[in-house]
N, C-alpha and C positions, 0 to 999 in steps of 0.2 A: 547440800542445799536444804533449807527448811521447806516445808510444804507451802508456806506463804511466798517464798522466793520463787517457787516453781509455778505459781499461779499466774495465768494470763487472763486478764479481764476481758469480758465481752465489750465491744464498742457499739455505739449506735450507728444508724445508717449515714448520718452526716460525717462522722469520723471515718467510716469505712470508705465512703465515696471520695473523701479528701485523699486518703491513702492511695486509692486507685486512680485518682484524678479523672473521675467520670461523674456525670450528673447523678444526683441522688435518686431521681425518679427512675433512671436507667438501672441503677443498682437494685432498687426495690423490685423492678420488673424481673430482672435476672434471678433474684431470690425467689419470687413467687413461682417462676417457671422451673426452679430447681437447677438452674444452670451455673450457680455460683454457691460456694459453701456458706450457708446461713442457718441460723437457729431461730425458728419461730417461737414467740412467746404468746400464749393465749390461743383462742380458737376463733374460727369464723373469719369474716372479712376485715375485722378490726384488729387482727393480730399485729404484734410489733415484731420487728426483726432485729436480731443481734448478730454480730460478726466477731470473728477472731482474726487479728491482723496476720498471724502466722498461717492460718488457713487461706486467707486471701493472697498472701505472698506465694504460697505453694501452688495455688490455682493459676496465678499469673505465670509462674515458671513453667507450668504444664502447658499453658496456652502457647507460650513461645516455642516449646519443643514440637508442638503439633502443627505449627504453620510452616509451609514450605519456604525455603530460602529463595528470595527473588533473584532472578537471573539478571546479570548486568550485561547490557549490549556491548559488544566489542567494537 
C-alpha cells in the first residue's frame, strides 16, 4: 500500500458523533474529559476536536468488553 492508501483522515465532531450515534455535545464533553480518544487542535477553551473512526471503534469495542454481561432471570 502507498502512504496515501494507509492514511486515515481525522473527522470532525459531527461525523464522529454520527458514527457513535451519540449527541455531539456529549461527544465533546467526553473528549474534554479525556474519556474518549480525541485530538485537540489549538489551545485554550476555543480548541477544536478531531477524531479517528478507527480509534472510536476500538474505544467502543473496549467499552463492550468492560461491561458485565447482564443476568437473565430464569
